Backbone as a ProteinNet text record, in pm:
[ID]
protein_1_A
[PRIMARY]
LSDQLSNQLSSDQPSPTKSNLASLNFKNLNKPQNSKNNLELLLINPKGVMLRTIAKDISLSGTFCEKTVPDEFHNTIFDLVIINNFIPDIQHNRLTLKAQVTTVNSSTYLQYVNTTDQQKESLRAILDYYVRAAKKTKLSESD
[TERTIARY]
1182.6	1071.4	938.7	937.3	810.5	752.5	838.8	788.5	733.1	804.5	758.7	626.3	616	493.4	379.1	404.6	301	253.9	348.7	311.9	231	272.5	202.7	64.3	51.9	-75.6	-171.1	-120.8	-209.2	-234.6	-211.3	-234.1	-381.4	-408.7	-545.9	-630.9	-570.1	-646.1	-694	-826.2	-875	-867.8	-855.6	-860.3	-1002.4	-1022.6	-1153.5	-1264.1	-1230.2	-1334.4	-1325.5	-1246.5	-1226.5	-1358.1	-1445.3	-1571.1	-1659	-1652.6	-1731	-1683.3	-1555	-1497.3	-1489.7	-1515.8	-1499.4	-1588.3	-1705.7	-1799	-1777.9	-1686	-1663.4	-1588.4	-1629.2	-1557.6	-1473.3	-1345.4	-1257.4	-1238.5	-1255.1	-1232.9	-1339.1	-1456.2	-1562.4	-1548.2	-1459.8	-1438.9	-1344.9	-1365.8	-1278.8	-1137.9	-1046.3	-907.6	-835.5	-762.3	-686.5	-591.9	-576.5	-497.8	-351.4	-295.2	-153.4	-132	-220.5	-214.5	-111.6	-63	25.3	150.1	210.5	334.5	315.5	196.1	165.9	86.5	82.9	-3.6	-143.4	-241.1	-379.6	-445.4	-545	-627.1	-772	-842	-985.9	-1049.9	-1128.1	-1197	-1341.2	-1392.4	-1530.8	-1591.4	-1690	-1749.2	-1860.4	-1911.2	-2011.8	-2140	-2168.9	-2288.8	-2262.5	-2138.1	-2104.5	-2050.9	-2033.9	-1975.6	-1827.6	-1779.9	-1641.6	-1568.3	-1438.6	-1350.1	-1221.4	-1176.7	-1050.3	-953.9	-834.5	-737.6	-596.2	-499	-357.2	-303.4	-219.8	-156.4	-44.8	-35.4	73.6	135.4	265.8	336.3	280.1	270.4	217	321.3	272.7	361.2	294.1	355.8	299.4	185.8	161.6	53.6	-61.8	-40.8	-146.8	-93.8	-180	-143	-224	-164.6	-239.1	-287.1	-382.2	-425.3	-436.9	-434.8	-431.8	-562.1	-674.1	-804.5	-854.7	-943.7	-1011.5	-1106.7	-1103	-1189.3	-1327	-1432.8	-1568.2	-1614.9	-1710.9	-1764.8	-1819.1	-1863.8	-1919.6	-1819.7	-1690.9	-1588.1	-1543.1	-1586.3	-1546.7	-1630.3	-1571.9	-1640.7	-1690.3	-1622.1	-1657.5	-1532.9	-1536.2	-1428.6	-1473.4	-1384.2	-1418.4	-1309.2	-1340.3	-1243.1	-1151.3	-1023.2	-922.5	-846.4	-854.2	-781.5	-661.2	-542.7	-418.9	-381.9	-362	-338.1	-201.2	-113.8	19	17.7	9.9	1.1	132	241.7	367.3	363.5	274.4	258.2	146.6	177.3	77.4	-35.8	-13.9	-114.4	-217.5	-340.5	-447.5	-468.1	-446.7	-469.4	-362.1	-248.7	-138.7	-102.9	-169.8	-130.6	-222	-309.5	-404	-399.9	-425.5	-435.6	-551	-640.2	-753.8	-730.5	-744.8	-730.5	-853	-868.4	-967.7	-895.8	-965.8	-904.2	-1008.1	-956.4	-1043.5	-974.6	-1055.2	-1002.2	-963.2	-841.8	-797.4	-736.1	-718.4	-659.8	-519.4	-422.3	-282.8	-235.8	-204.5	-159.2	-253	-380.2	-487.9	-496.5	-436.4	-447.8	-522.6	-592.8	-666.4	-571.8	-574.2	-486.4	-573	-542.1	-612.3	-527.2	-574.8	-501.7	-557.4	-467.9	-510.6	-560.9	-662.1	-724.7	-716.1	-672.3	-670.2	-602	-484.9	-413.7	-349.8	-358.4	-297.9	-150.3	-74.9	66.4	80.3	-9.3	-4.1	-31.2	-127.6	-156	-36.4	28.4	145.9	259.1	279.8	382.5	349	223.1	180.5	196.5	161.7	177.1	324.8	408.7	553.2	604.4	560.2	604.1	556.3	432.2	379.4	458.4	485.7	560.8	704.2	769.6	906.2	910.3	814.9	806.5	784.6	696	666.6	791.5	864.1	983.6	1086.5	1111.2	1208.4	1163.1	1035.8	984	985.8	953.3	954.2	1095	1193.5	1332.7	1376.2	1338	1372.9	1309.5	1184.4	1114.4	1179.6	1215.8	1281.3	1416	1491.5	1620.3	1602.4	1502.3	1481.9	1429.1	1354.2	1304.6	1415.7	1519.4	1628.8	1729.1	1720.7	1813.8	1779.7
-1107.4	-1144.5	-1139.3	-1179.4	-1180.8	-1039.9	-938.8	-801	-763.2	-801.6	-772.8	-843.1	-969.3	-1045.4	-980.6	-941.4	-876.6	-748	-667.6	-541.7	-564.4	-660.3	-685.1	-742	-833.3	-900.2	-822.6	-724.4	-650.4	-509.3	-488.1	-354.2	-318.5	-192.2	-145.2	-175.1	-217.4	-248.7	-392.5	-415.3	-552.4	-623.3	-755.9	-832.3	-826	-848.7	-832	-912.8	-1025.1	-1109	-1117.8	-1034.1	-1042.4	-1030.5	-939.6	-923	-1046.3	-1113	-1233.9	-1347	-1349.9	-1459.6	-1432.2	-1309.9	-1271.9	-1353.7	-1394	-1464.8	-1616	-1667	-1811.5	-1857.6	-1971.3	-2032.7	-2145.4	-2120	-2216.4	-2340.8	-2330.4	-2443.9	-2551.6	-2515.8	-2613.5	-2696.7	-2659.4	-2737.2	-2853.3	-2964.2	-3079.3	-3044.9	-3048.9	-3014	-3137.6	-3124.5	-3239.1	-3290.7	-3422.7	-3482.8	-3440.1	-3418.7	-3384.5	-3236.2	-3152.7	-3009.9	-2933.1	-2989.9	-2916.3	-2864.5	-2946.1	-2907.4	-2880.5	-2847.8	-2821.1	-2692	-2640.5	-2527.1	-2580.8	-2526.7	-2567.9	-2478.5	-2533.5	-2458.2	-2471	-2361	-2360.4	-2301	-2381.6	-2337	-2307.1	-2192.8	-2153	-2103.4	-2178.4	-2135.2	-2032.8	-1966.7	-1861.1	-1908.5	-2037	-2090.5	-2130.4	-2113.3	-2143.3	-2282.9	-2362.7	-2495.9	-2479.3	-2555.4	-2542.5	-2674.8	-2666.3	-2782.3	-2740.3	-2821	-2794.8	-2905.9	-2868.7	-2966.1	-2913	-2985.5	-2950.8	-2909.4	-2805	-2759.6	-2855.2	-2880	-2960.4	-2879.6	-2865	-2791.7	-2650.8	-2577.4	-2441	-2346.9	-2248.7	-2149.4	-2012.6	-1914.5	-1779.8	-1764.8	-1867.4	-1859	-1953.8	-2052.9	-2147.4	-2265.6	-2366.7	-2483.2	-2605.4	-2719.8	-2844.9	-2869.4	-2958.7	-2988.2	-3138.5	-3177.5	-3317.6	-3390	-3325.7	-3388.5	-3356.1	-3439.8	-3413.7	-3296.5	-3201.8	-3083.9	-3118.8	-3102.5	-3137	-3050.9	-3102.2	-3033.5	-2894.1	-2871.3	-2740.5	-2625.7	-2659.8	-2557.3	-2537.9	-2625.8	-2617	-2512	-2449.2	-2348.9	-2228.3	-2192.8	-2074.2	-2020.2	-1894.9	-1834.5	-1839.2	-1879.7	-1898	-1838.6	-1828.2	-1780.5	-1895.7	-1867.2	-1963.4	-1900.8	-1962.9	-1915.1	-2005.7	-1945.6	-2019.3	-1997.3	-2107.3	-2100.5	-2161	-2081	-2126.6	-2149.1	-2275	-2306.9	-2287	-2259.7	-2228.5	-2088.8	-2004	-1870.4	-1880.3	-1864.6	-1888.8	-1786.2	-1666.6	-1560.9	-1576.9	-1607.7	-1633	-1513.5	-1394.2	-1276.1	-1257.5	-1326.6	-1308.3	-1435.1	-1546.2	-1670.7	-1709.4	-1620.5	-1651.1	-1545.1	-1590.4	-1500.3	-1548.1	-1457.3	-1491.1	-1439.7	-1529.9	-1498	-1549.8	-1508.7	-1567.4	-1672.9	-1782.2	-1889.1	-1955.6	-2034.4	-2114.4	-2248.2	-2350	-2482	-2489	-2534.6	-2561.5	-2701.3	-2755.5	-2888.2	-2874.9	-2935.2	-2933.2	-3078.2	-3126.1	-3265.2	-3363.9	-3348.5	-3431.9	-3424.5	-3324.7	-3301.6	-3171.6	-3166.6	-3046.4	-2946	-2825.2	-2717.3	-2597.9	-2534.1	-2412.8	-2293.9	-2219.3	-2103.8	-1976.9	-1892.2	-1766.3	-1674.7	-1593.6	-1504.9	-1360.9	-1271.2	-1126.7	-1092	-1148.7	-1116.4	-978.3	-904.3	-771.9	-785.8	-680	-681.5	-705.7	-646.6	-664.9	-811.4	-874.9	-1015.6	-1103.1	-1070.9	-1147.7	-1134.3	-1014	-992.1	-1069.2	-1066.6	-1139.4	-1289.4	-1338.4	-1480.2	-1519.2	-1437.1	-1464.5	-1469.9	-1378.3	-1376.6	-1501.3	-1543.3	-1663.9	-1786.5	-1794.6	-1909.3	-1910.4	-1794.3	-1786.2	-1829	-1780.2	-1815.5	-1966.1	-2020.7	-2164.2	-2247	-2211.3	-2286.7	-2285.9	-2170.5	-2162	-2242.9	-2232.7	-2306	-2456.8	-2498.3	-2641.5	-2696.6	-2621.7	-2666.5	-2679.2	-2581	-2582.4	-2702.4	-2731.5	-2845.3	-2976.4	-2990.3	-3113.5	-3132	-3022.6	-3032.7	-3076.6	-3021.8	-3058.1	-3201.7	-3249.8	-3387.3	-3487.6	-3448	-3539.5	-3553.9	-3465.6	-3473.1	-3588.3
1723.9	1637.1	1712.3	1840.5	1911.9	1923.5	1940.3	1942.2	1806.1	1701.1	1565.4	1538.9	1581	1563.4	1639.8	1762.4	1842.7	1777.9	1729.6	1665.7	1539.3	1458.9	1333.7	1356.8	1451.4	1471.3	1560.4	1634.9	1723.4	1673	1545.9	1492.8	1503.2	1499.3	1512.5	1390.8	1281.7	1162.3	1170.6	1188.2	1200	1066.3	1072.3	949.2	895.3	767.2	707.2	773.4	834.6	892	1044.1	1104.6	1249.2	1325.9	1285.8	1357.1	1342.2	1227.7	1207.2	1296.9	1327.8	1403.3	1553	1593.3	1733.5	1826.2	1779.5	1865.9	1866.6	1787.9	1784	1907.3	1960.6	2071.2	2013.3	1990.3	1927.1	2012.5	2142.9	2230.9	2212.2	2159.6	2142.9	2016.1	1927.8	1806.9	1838.1	1771.6	1792.3	1746.2	1839.3	1809.7	1757.2	1648.6	1599	1706.9	1714.3	1822	1820.3	1703.8	1696.1	1669.2	1720.2	1689.6	1771.6	1881	1970.2	1898.9	1814.8	1748.4	1600.3	1560.6	1420.5	1407.6	1286.1	1257.1	1229.7	1301	1280.4	1177.3	1111.1	1017.3	1060.2	1056.5	1080.8	956.9	886.5	765.8	802.5	758.6	787.1	657.2	605.5	479	504.9	401	420.5	489.8	484.4	550.7	695.3	741.9	880.8	904.1	798.8	814.1	848.1	950.2	994.8	986.4	961	960.2	1028.5	1123	1191.2	1152.8	1107.7	1059.8	1079.9	1027	1039.7	902.9	900.5	776.5	736.9	607.9	551.5	438.5	438.5	332.8	313.8	421.7	416.2	356.1	281.9	221.3	229.2	166.9	166.6	65.2	-15.1	-114.4	-85.7	1.7	33.4	111.8	129.3	208.6	168.3	188.1	183.1	325.2	344.1	480.7	501.7	628.6	666.9	632.7	650.6	625.5	485.4	437.7	311.4	332	240.5	251.9	196.7	277.7	232.6	114.8	42.5	-74.9	-42.5	80.3	118.1	101.6	90.1	75.5	-68.8	-156.4	-297.3	-369.1	-467.9	-551.2	-472.9	-365.6	-287.7	-218.9	-183.6	-104.1	41.4	129.4	270.6	359.3	489.8	587.6	625.7	634.5	677.1	792.8	909.3	1027.1	1046.7	1046.6	1069.9	1216.3	1289.5	1433.3	1464	1524.8	1564.6	1715.2	1757.7	1900.2	1975.6	1905.6	1973.4	2034.9	1987	2043.5	2147.2	2275.7	2379.8	2384.5	2337.2	2345.2	2233.3	2269.8	2172.1	2079.6	2127.4	2044.1	1937.9	1950.3	1855.5	1778.8	1808	1742.2	1626.4	1583.5	1476.3	1367.7	1247.6	1133.8	1047.7	1011.4	926.7	786.1	690.2	549	475.2	352.6	263	180.9	148.9	71.4	-17.2	-111.2	-195.8	-222.5	-251.2	-279.6	-426.5	-451.6	-588.6	-590.7	-708.2	-721.3	-779.4	-711.8	-755.2	-760.3	-880.4	-897.4	-827.7	-849.9	-793.5	-640.6	-579.1	-434.5	-409.2	-297.9	-261.2	-196.7	-246.3	-200.3	-163.2	-51.9	-10.4	-52.3	-147.5	-200.4	-138.4	-84.1	-25.1	-135.3	-102.1	-200.2	-150.5	-237.4	-208.8	-77.4	-52.7	71.5	61.1	168.4	173.3	211	192.4	231.6	381.6	460.4	605.3	642.3	575.8	602.2	564.1	452.4	410	511.4	563.5	665.7	793.2	833.1	952.6	933	815.2	785	788.4	728.8	730	874.3	958.2	1098.3	1172.4	1148.8	1213.1	1167.3	1037.4	984.9	1036.8	1039.9	1092.9	1239.4	1317.9	1459.9	1473.8	1391.7	1395.6	1364	1259.6	1220.2	1332.6	1390.5	1500.7	1621.9	1656.7	1772.6	1747.7	1626.1	1593.5	1601.4	1550.9	1560.9	1705.8	1785.9	1927.2	1997.7	1965.3	2025	1984.1	1858.2	1811.1	1880.1	1899.5	1968	2111.9	2181.1	2321.5	2334.4	2233.9	2237.9	2211.8	2139.6	2106.9	2220.5	2319.6	2434.7	2526.3
[MASK]
+++++++++++++++++++++++++++++++++++++++++++++++++++++++++++++++++++++++++++++++++++++++++++++++++++++++++++++++++++++++++++++++++++++++++++++++

């Protein structure tokens, strides 16, 4: 899977917003305290407002998040960077998608917008890698 993940995420076709995000220094953003064993989310709206949080109940169509999403992200499409910290290589542990805020059963949900087949495959690979790594981590912690 790691070879498949590397191939999918390092393809020569850049994601639609890759050039916009290339200059960001992710280390300067406040990292959630429990991000080591979770999937992180970085939301960036068109005005440059950013929010870093943890994914909750992530799927191939969207995700809930740990923090309340500020109003600056409502009623607009924004960049959503999904970060899998189990993959040590920074160039292969992130995926940028477009998303929008929707309400599901009175909860805020981030729904992916206009995802390509390649993005869906990359997301599936990141999620599969995350699930396997999380299981492995839980097993080693129980020993």
